All heavy atoms as a GROMACS GRO file, in nm:
protein
  529
    1MET      N    1   3.851  -1.769   4.252
    1MET     CA    2   3.741  -1.763   4.340
    1MET      C    3   3.734  -1.620   4.414
    1MET      O    4   3.616  -1.569   4.423
    1MET     CB    5   3.760  -1.867   4.447
    1MET     CG    6   3.634  -1.876   4.542
    1MET     SD    7   3.490  -1.938   4.469
    1MET     CE    8   3.404  -2.015   4.588
    2ALA      N    9   3.848  -1.558   4.439
    2ALA     CA   10   3.845  -1.424   4.500
    2ALA      C   11   3.767  -1.331   4.398
    2ALA      O   12   3.695  -1.245   4.440
    2ALA     CB   13   3.983  -1.388   4.533
    3ASN      N   14   3.806  -1.334   4.268
    3ASN     CA   15   3.748  -1.248   4.181
    3ASN      C   16   3.594  -1.256   4.158
    3ASN      O   17   3.514  -1.157   4.171
    3ASN     CB   18   3.799  -1.263   4.039
    3ASN     CG   19   3.942  -1.215   4.013
    3ASN    OD1   20   3.980  -1.128   4.103
    3ASN    ND2   21   4.008  -1.278   3.928
    4PHE      N   22   3.544  -1.375   4.182
    4PHE     CA   23   3.401  -1.414   4.180
    4PHE      C   24   3.335  -1.340   4.312
    4PHE      O   25   3.234  -1.267   4.295
    4PHE     CB   26   3.378  -1.563   4.179
    4PHE     CG   27   3.233  -1.604   4.208
    4PHE    CD1   28   3.132  -1.581   4.113
    4PHE    CD2   29   3.201  -1.657   4.327
    4PHE    CE1   30   3.007  -1.624   4.120
    4PHE    CE2   31   3.070  -1.696   4.346
    4PHE     CZ   32   2.971  -1.686   4.251
    5LEU      N   33   3.396  -1.365   4.432
    5LEU     CA   34   3.331  -1.309   4.545
    5LEU      C   35   3.350  -1.154   4.558
    5LEU      O   36   3.257  -1.094   4.593
    5LEU     CB   37   3.399  -1.371   4.672
    5LEU     CG   38   3.388  -1.515   4.686
    5LEU    CD1   39   3.475  -1.574   4.788
    5LEU    CD2   40   3.243  -1.550   4.710
    6LEU      N   41   3.460  -1.108   4.496
    6LEU     CA   42   3.467  -0.952   4.501
    6LEU      C   43   3.362  -0.898   4.407
    6LEU      O   44   3.314  -0.783   4.426
    6LEU     CB   45   3.617  -0.913   4.468
    6LEU     CG   46   3.715  -0.957   4.589
    6LEU    CD1   47   3.850  -0.934   4.524
    6LEU    CD2   48   3.692  -0.866   4.694
    7ALA      N   49   3.353  -0.955   4.284
    7ALA     CA   50   3.256  -0.903   4.187
    7ALA      C   51   3.115  -0.912   4.249
    7ALA      O   52   3.038  -0.816   4.223
    7ALA     CB   53   3.259  -0.978   4.056
    8TRP      N   54   3.092  -1.009   4.324
    8TRP     CA   55   2.964  -1.011   4.392
    8TRP      C   56   2.939  -0.915   4.497
    8TRP      O   57   2.838  -0.842   4.500
    8TRP     CB   58   2.946  -1.159   4.461
    8TRP     CG   59   2.813  -1.186   4.527
    8TRP    CD1   60   2.695  -1.106   4.528
    8TRP    CD2   61   2.792  -1.302   4.599
    8TRP    NE1   62   2.606  -1.178   4.599
    8TRP    CE2   63   2.655  -1.295   4.633
    8TRP    CE3   64   2.853  -1.415   4.629
    8TRP    CZ2   65   2.585  -1.398   4.719
    8TRP    CZ3   66   2.800  -1.515   4.702
    8TRP    CH2   67   2.676  -1.505   4.749
    9GLY      N   68   3.048  -0.875   4.548
    9GLY     CA   69   3.035  -0.770   4.660
    9GLY      C   70   3.036  -0.626   4.590
    9GLY      O   71   2.948  -0.544   4.648
   10ASN      N   72   3.104  -0.603   4.483
   10ASN     CA   73   3.097  -0.472   4.425
   10ASN      C   74   3.178  -0.480   4.300
   10ASN      O   75   3.311  -0.439   4.296
   10ASN     CB   76   3.149  -0.360   4.512
   10ASN     CG   77   3.130  -0.213   4.456
   10ASN    OD1   78   3.126  -0.211   4.346
   10ASN    ND2   79   3.120  -0.122   4.545
   11ALA      N   80   3.120  -0.514   4.192
   11ALA     CA   81   3.213  -0.538   4.065
   11ALA      C   82   3.266  -0.412   4.014
   11ALA      O   83   3.386  -0.414   3.967
   11ALA     CB   84   3.116  -0.609   3.961
   12GLU      N   85   3.203  -0.291   4.030
   12GLU     CA   86   3.246  -0.177   3.973
   12GLU      C   87   3.374  -0.129   4.051
   12GLU      O   88   3.478  -0.093   3.995
   12GLU     CB   89   3.141  -0.058   3.990
   12GLU     CG   90   3.171   0.063   3.912
   12GLU     CD   91   3.069   0.167   3.919
   12GLU    OE1   92   2.950   0.116   3.913
   12GLU    OE2   93   3.101   0.280   3.928
   13ALA      N   94   3.381  -0.139   4.189
   13ALA     CA   95   3.493  -0.087   4.258
   13ALA      C   96   3.596  -0.190   4.278
   13ALA      O   97   3.712  -0.156   4.302
   13ALA     CB   98   3.438  -0.051   4.400
   14LEU      N   99   3.564  -0.327   4.273
   14LEU     CA  100   3.662  -0.429   4.311
   14LEU      C  101   3.702  -0.511   4.190
   14LEU      O  102   3.782  -0.611   4.208
   14LEU     CB  103   3.605  -0.521   4.420
   14LEU     CG  104   3.570  -0.443   4.553
   14LEU    CD1  105   3.501  -0.526   4.637
   14LEU    CD2  106   3.700  -0.383   4.618
   15GLY      N  107   3.644  -0.489   4.074
   15GLY     CA  108   3.681  -0.572   3.948
   15GLY      C  109   3.580  -0.677   3.923
   15GLY      O  110   3.519  -0.723   4.015
   16GLY      N  111   3.550  -0.680   3.798
   16GLY     CA  112   3.442  -0.779   3.766
   16GLY      C  113   3.498  -0.929   3.761
   16GLY      O  114   3.602  -0.957   3.794
   17PHE      N  115   3.405  -1.012   3.730
   17PHE     CA  116   3.437  -1.150   3.719
   17PHE      C  117   3.424  -1.197   3.571
   17PHE      O  118   3.320  -1.192   3.507
   17PHE     CB  119   3.356  -1.235   3.808
   17PHE     CG  120   3.367  -1.381   3.786
   17PHE    CD1  121   3.468  -1.449   3.834
   17PHE    CD2  122   3.268  -1.458   3.718
   17PHE    CE1  123   3.497  -1.582   3.821
   17PHE    CE2  124   3.276  -1.596   3.695
   17PHE     CZ  125   3.395  -1.662   3.761
   18ASP      N  126   3.537  -1.240   3.515
   18ASP     CA  127   3.548  -1.304   3.382
   18ASP      C  128   3.497  -1.429   3.377
   18ASP      O  129   3.566  -1.522   3.456
   18ASP     CB  130   3.677  -1.277   3.331
   18ASP     CG  131   3.695  -1.319   3.184
   18ASP    OD1  132   3.608  -1.392   3.125
   18ASP    OD2  133   3.802  -1.292   3.128
   19ILE      N  134   3.396  -1.467   3.316
   19ILE     CA  135   3.337  -1.601   3.318
   19ILE      C  136   3.441  -1.712   3.283
   19ILE      O  137   3.433  -1.827   3.322
   19ILE     CB  138   3.209  -1.615   3.229
   19ILE    CG1  139   3.125  -1.738   3.270
   19ILE    CG2  140   3.239  -1.612   3.085
   19ILE    CD1  141   3.050  -1.733   3.397
   20ALA      N  142   3.542  -1.675   3.192
   20ALA     CA  143   3.651  -1.757   3.157
   20ALA      C  144   3.732  -1.804   3.287
   20ALA      O  145   3.804  -1.894   3.269
   20ALA     CB  146   3.744  -1.703   3.047
   21ASP      N  147   3.720  -1.734   3.389
   21ASP     CA  148   3.802  -1.776   3.507
   21ASP      C  149   3.755  -1.907   3.571
   21ASP      O  150   3.824  -1.973   3.638
   21ASP     CB  151   3.781  -1.667   3.612
   21ASP     CG  152   3.860  -1.541   3.593
   21ASP    OD1  153   3.950  -1.546   3.494
   21ASP    OD2  154   3.846  -1.448   3.659
   22LEU      N  155   3.635  -1.946   3.527
   22LEU     CA  156   3.582  -2.097   3.557
   22LEU      C  157   3.675  -2.191   3.508
   22LEU      O  158   3.693  -2.297   3.594
   22LEU     CB  159   3.434  -2.112   3.509
   22LEU     CG  160   3.336  -2.039   3.576
   22LEU    CD1  161   3.208  -2.055   3.496
   22LEU    CD2  162   3.304  -2.081   3.718
   23PHE      N  163   3.755  -2.168   3.408
   23PHE     CA  164   3.849  -2.266   3.359
   23PHE      C  165   3.967  -2.282   3.447
   23PHE      O  166   4.050  -2.383   3.442
   23PHE     CB  167   3.892  -2.229   3.214
   23PHE     CG  168   3.789  -2.240   3.120
   23PHE    CD1  169   3.744  -2.114   3.054
   23PHE    CD2  170   3.720  -2.358   3.087
   23PHE    CE1  171   3.647  -2.124   2.958
   23PHE    CE2  172   3.618  -2.360   2.993
   23PHE     CZ  173   3.581  -2.233   2.936
   24ALA      N  174   3.996  -2.192   3.536
   24ALA     CA  175   4.117  -2.188   3.626
   24ALA      C  176   4.096  -2.246   3.768
   24ALA      O  177   4.180  -2.264   3.845
   24ALA     CB  178   4.165  -2.039   3.633
   25VAL      N  179   3.964  -2.284   3.796
   25VAL     CA  180   3.933  -2.343   3.922
   25VAL      C  181   3.904  -2.489   3.901
   25VAL      O  182   3.869  -2.532   3.798
   25VAL     CB  183   3.804  -2.262   3.991
   25VAL    CG1  184   3.851  -2.118   4.028
   25VAL    CG2  185   3.682  -2.275   3.919
   26ASP      N  186   3.919  -2.555   4.015
   26ASP     CA  187   3.891  -2.705   4.008
   26ASP      C  188   3.736  -2.719   4.002
   26ASP      O  189   3.657  -2.639   4.026
   26ASP     CB  190   3.958  -2.774   4.128
   26ASP     CG  191   3.908  -2.737   4.264
   26ASP    OD1  192   3.789  -2.704   4.280
   26ASP    OD2  193   3.988  -2.734   4.356
   27ARG      N  194   3.706  -2.840   3.977
   27ARG     CA  195   3.554  -2.882   3.951
   27ARG      C  196   3.477  -2.846   4.066
   27ARG      O  197   3.372  -2.796   4.059
   27ARG     CB  198   3.554  -3.024   3.914
   27ARG     CG  199   3.395  -3.073   3.897
   27ARG     CD  200   3.382  -3.211   3.847
   27ARG     NE  201   3.383  -3.184   3.698
   27ARG     CZ  202   3.397  -3.271   3.612
   27ARG    NH1  203   3.422  -3.384   3.629
   27ARG    NH2  204   3.390  -3.238   3.483
   28GLU      N  205   3.517  -2.878   4.192
   28GLU     CA  206   3.447  -2.854   4.316
   28GLU      C  207   3.409  -2.707   4.324
   28GLU      O  208   3.302  -2.671   4.361
   28GLU     CB  209   3.509  -2.908   4.432
   28GLU     CG  210   3.506  -3.072   4.441
   28GLU     CD  211   3.623  -3.127   4.364
   28GLU    OE1  212   3.714  -3.047   4.315
   28GLU    OE2  213   3.619  -3.239   4.337
   29VAL      N  214   3.508  -2.616   4.310
   29VAL     CA  215   3.488  -2.480   4.327
   29VAL      C  216   3.385  -2.432   4.213
   29VAL      O  217   3.299  -2.354   4.234
   29VAL     CB  218   3.623  -2.404   4.314
   29VAL    CG1  219   3.596  -2.261   4.300
   29VAL    CG2  220   3.700  -2.442   4.446
   30SER      N  221   3.407  -2.487   4.094
   30SER     CA  222   3.322  -2.428   3.983
   30SER      C  223   3.182  -2.477   4.010
   30SER      O  224   3.078  -2.399   3.975
   30SER     CB  225   3.366  -2.486   3.848
   30SER     OG  226   3.357  -2.623   3.841
   31GLU      N  227   3.156  -2.592   4.063
   31GLU     CA  228   3.024  -2.638   4.100
   31GLU      C  229   2.966  -2.557   4.212
   31GLU      O  230   2.844  -2.517   4.207
   31GLU     CB  231   3.024  -2.782   4.144
   31GLU     CG  232   3.044  -2.870   4.024
   31GLU     CD  233   3.067  -3.026   4.059
   31GLU    OE1  234   3.086  -3.059   4.180
   31GLU    OE2  235   3.088  -3.103   3.967
   32ASP      N  236   3.051  -2.512   4.309
   32ASP     CA  237   2.994  -2.426   4.411
   32ASP      C  238   2.951  -2.290   4.360
   32ASP      O  239   2.850  -2.230   4.386
   32ASP     CB  240   3.100  -2.397   4.518
   32ASP     CG  241   3.130  -2.529   4.612
   32ASP    OD1  242   3.043  -2.611   4.610
   32ASP    OD2  243   3.238  -2.531   4.669
   33MET      N  244   3.037  -2.247   4.258
   33MET     CA  245   3.015  -2.113   4.196
   33MET      C  246   2.875  -2.123   4.120
   33MET      O  247   2.792  -2.035   4.126
   33MET     CB  248   3.120  -2.061   4.108
   33MET     CG  249   3.249  -2.035   4.186
   33MET     SD  250   3.400  -2.014   4.093
   33MET     CE  251   3.377  -1.862   4.018
   34ALA      N  252   2.844  -2.236   4.054
   34ALA     CA  253   2.744  -2.260   3.977
   34ALA      C  254   2.613  -2.268   4.067
   34ALA      O  255   2.499  -2.211   4.032
   34ALA     CB  256   2.738  -2.394   3.891
   35THR      N  257   2.631  -2.319   4.191
   35THR     CA  258   2.522  -2.320   4.293
   35THR      C  259   2.488  -2.170   4.334
   35THR      O  260   2.361  -2.148   4.343
   35THR     CB  261   2.567  -2.406   4.419
   35THR    OG1  262   2.601  -2.539   4.382
   35THR    CG2  263   2.465  -2.404   4.521
   36VAL      N  264   2.591  -2.092   4.348
   36VAL     CA  265   2.564  -1.953   4.384
   36VAL      C  266   2.489  -1.882   4.272
   36VAL      O  267   2.397  -1.805   4.302
   36VAL     CB  268   2.691  -1.880   4.422
   36VAL    CG1  269   2.675  -1.725   4.433
   36VAL    CG2  270   2.756  -1.938   4.546
   37PHE      N  271   2.531  -1.903   4.150
   37PHE     CA  272   2.466  -1.834   4.041
   37PHE      C  273   2.318  -1.872   4.031
   37PHE      O  274   2.229  -1.791   4.008
   37PHE     CB  275   2.527  -1.888   3.902
   37PHE     CG  276   2.658  -1.823   3.866
   37PHE    CD1  277   2.766  -1.914   3.830
   37PHE    CD2  278   2.683  -1.688   3.870
   37PHE    CE1  279   2.884  -1.856   3.791
   37PHE    CE2  280   2.807  -1.633   3.850
   37PHE     CZ  281   2.898  -1.702   3.813
   38THR      N  282   2.287  -1.999   4.059
   38THR     CA  283   2.152  -2.051   4.051
   38THR      C  284   2.072  -1.995   4.176
   38THR      O  285   1.952  -1.958   4.138
   38THR     CB  286   2.150  -2.215   4.065
   38THR    OG1  287   2.235  -2.262   3.951
   38THR    CG2  288   2.022  -2.262   4.054
   39TRP      N  289   2.128  -1.992   4.291
   39TRP     CA  290   2.068  -1.943   4.407
   39TRP      C  291   2.033  -1.797   4.384
   39TRP      O  292   1.920  -1.751   4.411
   39TRP     CB  293   2.148  -1.964   4.515
   39TRP     CG  294   2.102  -1.902   4.641
   39TRP    CD1  295   1.984  -1.943   4.717
   39TRP    CD2  296   2.152  -1.779   4.712
   39TRP    NE1  297   1.963  -1.857   4.825
   39TRP    CE2  298   2.062  -1.762   4.827
   39TRP    CE3  299   2.260  -1.702   4.698
   39TRP    CZ2  300   2.082  -1.657   4.921
   39TRP    CZ3  301   2.286  -1.607   4.779
   39TRP    CH2  302   2.206  -1.585   4.896
   40LEU      N  303   2.136  -1.723   4.337
   40LEU     CA  304   2.110  -1.570   4.312
   40LEU      C  305   2.003  -1.550   4.202
   40LEU      O  306   1.918  -1.462   4.217
   40LEU     CB  307   2.234  -1.507   4.267
   40LEU     CG  308   2.334  -1.484   4.373
   40LEU    CD1  309   2.469  -1.437   4.305
   40LEU    CD2  310   2.296  -1.388   4.476
   41ALA      N  311   1.996  -1.636   4.098
   41ALA     CA  312   1.904  -1.617   3.997
   41ALA      C  313   1.756  -1.644   4.048
   41ALA      O  314   1.663  -1.577   3.990
   41ALA     CB  315   1.931  -1.712   3.880
   42ARG      N  316   1.742  -1.717   4.153
   42ARG     CA  317   1.611  -1.751   4.206
   42ARG      C  318   1.564  -1.634   4.309
   42ARG      O  319   1.439  -1.639   4.343
   42ARG     CB  320   1.615  -1.882   4.276
   42ARG     CG  321   1.625  -1.996   4.170
   42ARG     CD  322   1.634  -2.118   4.226
   42ARG     NE  323   1.638  -2.233   4.135
   42ARG     CZ  324   1.695  -2.350   4.159
   42ARG    NH1  325   1.722  -2.385   4.278
   42ARG    NH2  326   1.689  -2.436   4.065
   43GLU      N  327   1.649  -1.550   4.350
   43GLU     CA  328   1.615  -1.449   4.456
   43GLU      C  329   1.541  -1.341   4.397
   43GLU      O  330   1.579  -1.294   4.277
   43GLU     CB  331   1.739  -1.402   4.530
   43GLU     CG  332   1.809  -1.506   4.618
   43GLU     CD  333   1.730  -1.554   4.723
   43GLU    OE1  334   1.673  -1.468   4.802
   43GLU    OE2  335   1.709  -1.677   4.748
   44GLU      N  336   1.438  -1.289   4.458
   44GLU     CA  337   1.368  -1.167   4.409
   44GLU      C  338   1.445  -1.053   4.413
   44GLU      O  339   1.414  -0.949   4.334
   44GLU     CB  340   1.219  -1.168   4.474
   44GLU     CG  341   1.142  -1.284   4.438
   44GLU     CD  342   1.000  -1.262   4.492
   44GLU    OE1  343   0.963  -1.164   4.524
   44GLU    OE2  344   0.924  -1.363   4.505
   45ASP      N  345   1.531  -1.038   4.517
   45ASP     CA  346   1.599  -0.911   4.547
   45ASP      C  347   1.739  -0.949   4.550
   45ASP      O  348   1.794  -1.055   4.561
   45ASP     CB  349   1.561  -0.849   4.683
   45ASP     CG  350   1.418  -0.815   4.690
   45ASP    OD1  351   1.370  -0.744   4.600
   45ASP    OD2  352   1.352  -0.850   4.799
   46ALA      N  353   1.823  -0.833   4.530
   46ALA     CA  354   1.977  -0.846   4.534
   46ALA      C  355   2.011  -0.925   4.663
   46ALA      O  356   1.960  -0.868   4.768
   46ALA     CB  357   2.046  -0.732   4.505
   47VAL      N  358   2.116  -1.009   4.666
   47VAL     CA  359   2.168  -1.064   4.785
   47VAL      C  360   2.311  -1.054   4.780
   47VAL      O  361   2.376  -1.078   4.683
   47VAL     CB  362   2.123  -1.212   4.794
   47VAL    CG1  363   2.186  -1.280   4.920
   47VAL    CG2  364   1.981  -1.236   4.796
   48TYR      N  365   2.363  -1.000   4.895
   48TYR     CA  366   2.512  -0.986   4.898
   48TYR      C  367   2.573  -1.065   5.005
   48TYR      O  368   2.512  -1.097   5.108
   48TYR     CB  369   2.553  -0.840   4.912
   48TYR     CG  370   2.510  -0.771   4.792
   48TYR    CD1  371   2.382  -0.685   4.788
   48TYR    CD2  372   2.592  -0.760   4.665
   48TYR    CE1  373   2.347  -0.613   4.673
   48TYR    CE2  374   2.555  -0.688   4.575
   48TYR     CZ  375   2.433  -0.621   4.564
   48TYR     OH  376   2.391  -0.547   4.452
   49ARG      N  377   2.706  -1.102   4.998
   49ARG     CA  378   2.766  -1.164   5.105
   49ARG      C  379   2.780  -1.085   5.216
   49ARG      O  380   2.776  -0.958   5.210
   49ARG     CB  381   2.909  -1.211   5.053
   49ARG     CG  382   2.899  -1.308   4.935
   49ARG     CD  383   3.013  -1.410   4.920
   49ARG     NE  384   3.073  -1.444   5.041
   49ARG     CZ  385   3.068  -1.563   5.092
   49ARG    NH1  386   2.992  -1.641   5.045
   49ARG    NH2  387   3.146  -1.586   5.203
   50PRO      N  388   2.789  -1.149   5.336
   50PRO     CA  389   2.798  -1.051   5.456
   50PRO      C  390   2.929  -0.968   5.455
   50PRO      O  391   3.035  -1.009   5.404
   50PRO     CB  392   2.825  -1.148   5.573
   50PRO     CG  393   2.752  -1.283   5.514
   50PRO     CD  394   2.770  -1.284   5.381
   51THR      N  395   2.912  -0.840   5.490
   51THR     CA  396   3.016  -0.743   5.481
   51THR      C  397   3.143  -0.783   5.537
   51THR      O  398   3.256  -0.768   5.483
   51THR     CB  399   2.973  -0.606   5.534
   51THR    OG1  400   2.842  -0.563   5.477
   51THR    CG2  401   3.074  -0.489   5.525
   52ILE      N  402   3.145  -0.838   5.652
   52ILE     CA  403   3.265  -0.874   5.725
   52ILE      C  404   3.347  -0.983   5.644
   52ILE      O  405   3.469  -0.970   5.630
   52ILE     CB  406   3.249  -0.937   5.856
   52ILE    CG1  407   3.363  -0.938   5.948
   52ILE    CG2  408   3.181  -1.075   5.864
   52ILE    CD1  409   3.417  -0.801   5.988
   53GLU      N  410   3.282  -1.064   5.572
   53GLU     CA  411   3.342  -1.167   5.478
   53GLU      C  412   3.417  -1.086   5.364
   53GLU      O  413   3.539  -1.126   5.325
   53GLU     CB  414   3.259  -1.281   5.440
   53GLU     CG  415   3.211  -1.366   5.555
   53GLU     CD  416   3.118  -1.471   5.510
   53GLU    OE1  417   3.098  -1.492   5.386
   53GLU    OE2  418   3.063  -1.544   5.597
   54ILE      N  419   3.353  -1.006   5.292
   54ILE     CA  420   3.404  -0.928   5.187
   54ILE      C  421   3.512  -0.840   5.232
   54ILE      O  422   3.610  -0.840   5.158
   54ILE     CB  423   3.290  -0.853   5.123
   54ILE    CG1  424   3.188  -0.928   5.053
   54ILE    CG2  425   3.340  -0.743   5.021
   54ILE    CD1  426   3.231  -1.013   4.925
   55GLU      N  427   3.510  -0.784   5.352
   55GLU     CA  428   3.618  -0.709   5.395
   55GLU      C  429   3.746  -0.788   5.421
   55GLU      O  430   3.854  -0.741   5.386
   55GLU     CB  431   3.578  -0.634   5.519
   55GLU     CG  432   3.479  -0.525   5.508
   55GLU     CD  433   3.422  -0.462   5.638
   55GLU    OE1  434   3.469  -0.508   5.749
   55GLU    OE2  435   3.344  -0.375   5.624
   56ALA      N  436   3.729  -0.896   5.455
   56ALA     CA  437   3.842  -0.998   5.477
   56ALA      C  438   3.912  -1.035   5.337
   56ALA      O  439   4.026  -1.037   5.324
   56ALA     CB  440   3.819  -1.123   5.549
   57ILE      N  441   3.823  -1.057   5.237
   57ILE     CA  442   3.875  -1.082   5.094
   57ILE      C  443   3.927  -0.963   5.033
   57ILE      O  444   4.036  -0.980   4.969
   57ILE     CB  445   3.753  -1.138   5.031
   57ILE    CG1  446   3.702  -1.282   5.079
   57ILE    CG2  447   3.800  -1.161   4.877
   57ILE    CD1  448   3.578  -1.326   5.018
   58ILE      N  449   3.879  -0.845   5.060
   58ILE     CA  450   3.932  -0.715   5.011
   58ILE      C  451   4.075  -0.697   5.076
   58ILE      O  452   4.163  -0.672   4.993
   58ILE     CB  453   3.848  -0.608   5.032
   58ILE    CG1  454   3.713  -0.616   4.948
   58ILE    CG2  455   3.914  -0.469   5.006
   58ILE    CD1  456   3.604  -0.503   5.001
   59ALA      N  457   4.081  -0.723   5.196
   59ALA     CA  458   4.210  -0.698   5.263
   59ALA      C  459   4.319  -0.787   5.206
   59ALA      O  460   4.432  -0.745   5.191
   59ALA     CB  461   4.200  -0.712   5.415
   60ARG      N  462   4.286  -0.909   5.167
   60ARG     CA  463   4.379  -1.005   5.120
   60ARG      C  464   4.412  -0.988   4.976
   60ARG      O  465   4.525  -0.996   4.929
   60ARG     CB  466   4.335  -1.148   5.143
   60ARG     CG  467   4.436  -1.243   5.088
   60ARG     CD  468   4.412  -1.381   5.130
   60ARG     NE  469   4.511  -1.470   5.077
   60ARG     CZ  470   4.522  -1.600   5.104
   60ARG    NH1  471   4.426  -1.656   5.179
   60ARG    NH2  472   4.620  -1.668   5.043
   61TRP      N  473   4.294  -0.970   4.885
   61TRP     CA  474   4.325  -0.968   4.751
   61TRP      C  475   4.322  -0.829   4.672
   61TRP      O  476   4.353  -0.803   4.555
   61TRP     CB  477   4.212  -1.051   4.679
   61TRP     CG  478   4.226  -1.199   4.711
   61TRP    CD1  479   4.162  -1.254   4.822
   61TRP    CD2  480   4.309  -1.290   4.654
   61TRP    NE1  481   4.199  -1.386   4.832
   61TRP    CE2  482   4.300  -1.417   4.743
   61TRP    CE3  483   4.398  -1.288   4.551
   61TRP    CZ2  484   4.367  -1.523   4.701
   61TRP    CZ3  485   4.480  -1.399   4.522
   61TRP    CH2  486   4.453  -1.516   4.597
   62ARG      N  487   4.270  -0.725   4.738
   62ARG     CA  488   4.262  -0.586   4.687
   62ARG      C  489   4.296  -0.482   4.789
   62ARG      O  490   4.228  -0.392   4.812
   62ARG     CB  491   4.116  -0.560   4.640
   62ARG     CG  492   4.069  -0.641   4.525
   62ARG     CD  493   4.135  -0.624   4.402
   62ARG     NE  494   4.061  -0.689   4.287
   62ARG     CZ  495   4.061  -0.818   4.267
   62ARG    NH1  496   4.140  -0.900   4.345
   62ARG    NH2  497   4.003  -0.874   4.165
   63PRO      N  498   4.412  -0.497   4.863
   63PRO     CA  499   4.448  -0.405   4.970
   63PRO      C  500   4.461  -0.268   4.926
   63PRO      O  501   4.436  -0.173   5.000
   63PRO     CB  502   4.574  -0.471   5.022
   63PRO     CG  503   4.642  -0.548   4.907
   63PRO     CD  504   4.517  -0.597   4.849
   64GLU      N  505   4.484  -0.240   4.804
   64GLU     CA  506   4.502  -0.105   4.742
   64GLU      C  507   4.374  -0.025   4.737
   64GLU      O  508   4.363   0.097   4.726
   64GLU     CB  509   4.570  -0.102   4.608
   64GLU     CG  510   4.476  -0.157   4.487
   64GLU     CD  511   4.466  -0.327   4.478
   64GLU    OE1  512   4.538  -0.396   4.568
   64GLU    OE2  513   4.395  -0.365   4.403
   65THR      N  514   4.258  -0.097   4.755
   65THR     CA  515   4.134  -0.027   4.753
   65THR      C  516   4.083   0.000   4.891
   65THR      O  517   3.977   0.085   4.903
   65THR     CB  518   4.012  -0.116   4.689
   65THR    OG1  519   3.997  -0.234   4.765
   65THR    CG2  520   4.063  -0.156   4.541
   66GLU      N  521   4.146  -0.032   4.983
   66GLU     CA  522   4.099   0.005   5.130
   66GLU      C  523   4.123   0.144   5.162
   66GLU      O  524   4.219   0.192   5.121
   66GLU     CB  525   4.170  -0.088   5.222
   66GLU     CG  526   4.121  -0.228   5.214
   66GLU     CD  527   4.178  -0.316   5.333
   66GLU    OE1  528   4.293  -0.338   5.346
   66GLU    OE2  529   4.091  -0.374   5.396
   0.00000   0.00000   0.00000
């Protein structure tokens, strides 16, 4: 899930999201991710997660990029 959120925040700098990672998450998480994909696809403009949330995820999962 962290890879998904980080890729949403900045895939180039924080690492992309491999769609095969869906196989590694439980059904509820994969359904939430599908909801986000669907929601983003319906938006006319790019939508990103709030910066403060991404910063917390970066600190935990990609501290070397800070």
